[in-house]
C-alpha atoms as one frame of an Amber mdcrd trajectory, in Angstrom:
protein
 -94.593-231.626 -12.329 -97.509-230.228 -14.195-100.426-228.626 -12.266-102.862
-231.797 -13.288-100.125-233.683 -11.041 -99.736-231.839  -8.009-101.217-232.070
  -4.736-102.431-228.635  -3.292-103.145-227.460   0.340-105.189-224.426   1.063
-106.894-222.601   4.015-110.540-222.062   4.059-110.098-218.506   5.625-107.537
-217.667   2.690-109.967-218.279  -0.146-112.136-215.843  -1.347-115.865-215.873
  -0.594-118.306-215.013  -3.146-121.442-213.269  -1.725-124.685-213.440  -3.276
-128.457-212.516  -2.093-128.636-215.879   0.298-125.175-216.098   1.460-121.409
-216.904   0.395-119.668-219.415  -1.844-116.281-220.321  -1.866-114.578-222.498
  -4.421-112.416-224.880  -2.622-111.093-226.890  -5.391-111.852-226.372  -8.972
-110.287-226.752 -12.408-107.622-224.205 -11.885-105.926-226.588  -9.201-105.904
-229.125 -12.196-109.096-230.721 -10.980-110.430-233.313 -13.563-112.835-235.599
 -11.557-113.947-233.645  -8.408-114.610-230.087  -7.244-115.449-228.733  -3.542
-117.011-225.699  -2.142-117.935-224.254   1.196-121.567-222.947   1.040-122.997
-220.517   3.916-126.647-219.770   3.993-127.768-216.964   6.014-130.687-216.923
   8.313-134.199-216.735   6.753-132.547-217.387   3.355-133.098-219.753   0.588
-130.648-220.613  -2.418-132.138-222.598  -5.282-130.464-223.610  -8.186-129.434
-226.829 -10.739-126.215-227.656 -12.471-127.028-230.248 -15.365-124.109-232.460
 -16.069-122.542-232.950 -12.342-123.686-235.124  -9.524-123.369-233.560  -5.783
-122.858-234.417  -2.277-123.410-232.138   0.638-122.416-232.432   4.165-123.466
-230.136   6.939-120.753-228.771   9.153-122.911-226.211  11.004-126.460-225.469
  11.836-129.699-226.807  10.728-131.803-226.167   7.843-133.534-228.081   4.805
-132.667-229.311   1.620-135.000-229.831  -1.023-134.199-232.158  -3.913-136.835
-232.388  -7.073-139.810-231.503  -4.596-138.571-233.285  -1.662-137.884-231.817
   1.652-135.315-233.103   3.997-134.517-231.694   7.630-130.627-231.742   8.077
-128.498-230.667  10.498-124.479-231.326  11.571-123.140-234.702  10.788-125.792
-235.353   7.853-125.211-235.943   4.395-127.380-235.193   1.106-127.087-236.850
  -2.378-128.073-234.629  -5.134-128.527-236.273  -8.719-127.288-234.692 -12.011
-129.376-232.026 -13.157-131.719-232.044 -10.150-133.486-228.559  -9.037-132.699
-228.129  -5.170-132.771-225.635  -2.488-130.870-224.946   0.685-133.079-223.277
   3.257-132.088-221.827   6.428-135.143-221.204   8.719-132.928-220.724  11.952
-131.315-217.856  13.335-127.605-218.877  12.851-125.673-219.570   9.840-126.493
-222.844   7.807-123.150-223.976   6.666-122.318-227.217   4.215-119.327-228.295
   2.579-120.147-230.222  -0.753-118.269-231.534  -3.970-119.391-231.999  -7.526
-118.348-234.482 -10.252-117.219-233.875 -12.756-116.058-230.209 -12.162-118.121
-227.610 -14.131-117.686-224.035 -14.865-119.860-221.892 -11.902-121.479-219.969
 -14.971-123.669-222.916 -15.875-125.426-222.914 -12.560-128.764-221.773 -13.102
-131.428-220.383 -10.961-134.174-222.739  -9.772-137.725-221.784  -8.364-137.988
-223.482  -4.910-141.178-225.205  -4.241-144.163-223.265  -3.060-143.263-223.195
   0.655-140.887-225.862   0.769-143.310-228.389   1.567-143.162-231.966   1.788
-144.642-232.999  -1.624-145.096-236.678  -3.438-141.827-238.230  -4.671-141.941
-236.929  -8.538-141.498-239.500 -11.181-138.010-240.875 -11.580-136.633-243.682
 -13.973-136.853-246.854 -12.511-133.820-248.312 -10.539-132.811-244.349  -9.584
-132.261-243.862  -6.129-134.622-241.157  -3.910-132.145-238.752  -2.503-132.621
-239.185   1.134-130.230-237.793   3.958-127.433-239.999   5.313-126.689-239.686
   9.355-123.198-240.423   9.961-123.940-241.255  13.502-125.908-244.262  12.220
-123.307-245.483   9.750-121.069-248.388  11.253-117.385-247.020  11.092-115.032
-249.267   9.155-111.422-249.831  10.757-108.462-249.314   8.573-105.640-250.147
  10.813-105.942-247.470  13.714-108.012-245.414  11.485-111.672-245.411  10.739
-114.114-244.269   8.111-117.713-243.916   7.595-119.146-244.098   4.130-122.045
-241.697   3.448-122.698-241.530  -0.238-121.512-243.926  -2.638-123.129-245.796
  -5.684-124.973-247.807  -3.243-127.217-244.770  -2.764-127.541-243.678  -6.464
-124.491-241.606  -6.828-122.414-243.137  -9.935-119.400-240.650 -10.035-118.445
-240.069  -6.233-117.884-241.532  -3.055-118.125-239.232   0.070-116.817-240.388
   3.773-115.906-239.107   7.149-112.669-240.418   8.567-111.158-240.417  11.918
-107.245-240.268  12.374-105.743-240.942  15.990-102.116-239.577  16.879 -99.614
-240.318  14.414 -98.908-241.025  10.952 -99.545-243.733   8.615 -97.523-244.975
   5.777 -97.519-243.178   2.360-100.189-244.543  -0.223-101.673-243.448  -3.465
-105.081-243.595  -4.558-106.828-244.805  -7.943-109.001-241.582  -7.750-109.008
-237.953  -7.231-109.687-236.811  -4.027-110.903-233.772  -1.860-110.315-233.576
   1.673-111.583-231.042   4.162-110.625-230.972   7.749-113.188-230.784  10.374
-111.197-231.008  13.474-107.843-231.540  14.886-104.403-230.718  13.716-101.647
-232.228  11.640 -99.294-232.119   9.141 -99.230-232.786   5.409 -96.898-235.204
   3.714 -96.308-235.478  -0.003 -94.006-238.587  -0.605 -91.405-238.197   1.987
 -91.370-234.194   2.376 -93.654-232.281   5.053 -95.465-229.767   2.887 -97.646
-227.882   5.316 -99.518-227.574   8.553-103.224-228.793   8.860-106.069-227.643
  11.099-109.939-227.187  10.769-110.885-225.707   7.510-107.497-226.984   5.846
-108.369-228.107   2.337-106.255-230.634   0.263-106.728-231.899  -3.407-105.015
-235.095  -4.232-104.720-235.927  -7.879-104.613-239.557  -8.917-101.477-241.652
  -8.089-100.001-238.718  -5.793 -98.361-240.603  -2.919 -99.135-239.080   0.394
-100.362-239.427   4.163-101.976-236.979   6.831-100.125-236.771  10.231-101.926
-236.429  13.482 -99.715-234.321  15.496-102.148-233.484  18.072-103.587-235.084
  21.275-107.264-235.400  20.084-108.388-237.577  16.823-108.081-235.676  13.679
-111.770-235.891  11.537-111.804-235.263   8.116-114.434-234.753   5.207-113.610
-236.735   1.857-115.128-236.509  -1.674-113.147-238.718  -4.496-114.145-239.766
  -8.106-114.378-242.253  -9.756-116.464-243.746  -6.888-115.047-246.832  -5.173
-113.878-247.871  -1.683-111.757-245.321   0.731-109.273-248.287   1.054-108.329
-248.683  -2.643-104.640-247.751  -3.277-102.340-248.293  -5.922 -99.382-250.571
  -5.540 -96.438-249.226  -3.726 -93.523-247.705  -6.072
């Protein structure tokens, strides 16, 4: 199996963090793992710090896992806290702001994968205050935060998911969702998309084909190429919660025919 065909399991605390003035960046999934459609990261912004940048050529979705802060996209300020997601259009200048006293932590994804060297610094809007919406192409959605607590879950057997970002809100290349997995193991399946999975809570076992390949816990990261048959088993008593982003965009229920 080539690197492009392999599913990968990593643990967040084993991934090198890249420190910069405002905080720490961890690249969870990138081209080095064979990713062709989606990459993922974990970003921590220190108390009182601001990080501003842009990356033409890739759309971005961000989900807040800890703390609270502000995300400014093209001059529009958005207050966010744990459980909220934001879509950042291709090339938009954006800033992550932590005005609090605890870390502001986000897990995000980009499509297509980019070279980190192409990310360019950007100037935050003065005082990061609310401003009039910028001029946009007709039909282009304004980036607004999605609160998963306000999204009705879709049931998929005993499992459920909440779609946070998708083409419905202007993101053309990706779908981002959170999923809840009760105790047990679903049948093996494969998707017509490439997927980045981040375990938010719970414990379990990753299965590829009929083989158990590793333990799962908070901070586990899994990369699934297109067509790799897999399932996540919840081996604990409490629900397992996952954050997922996949590309090409579509439905989390989309599956390839069984072999």
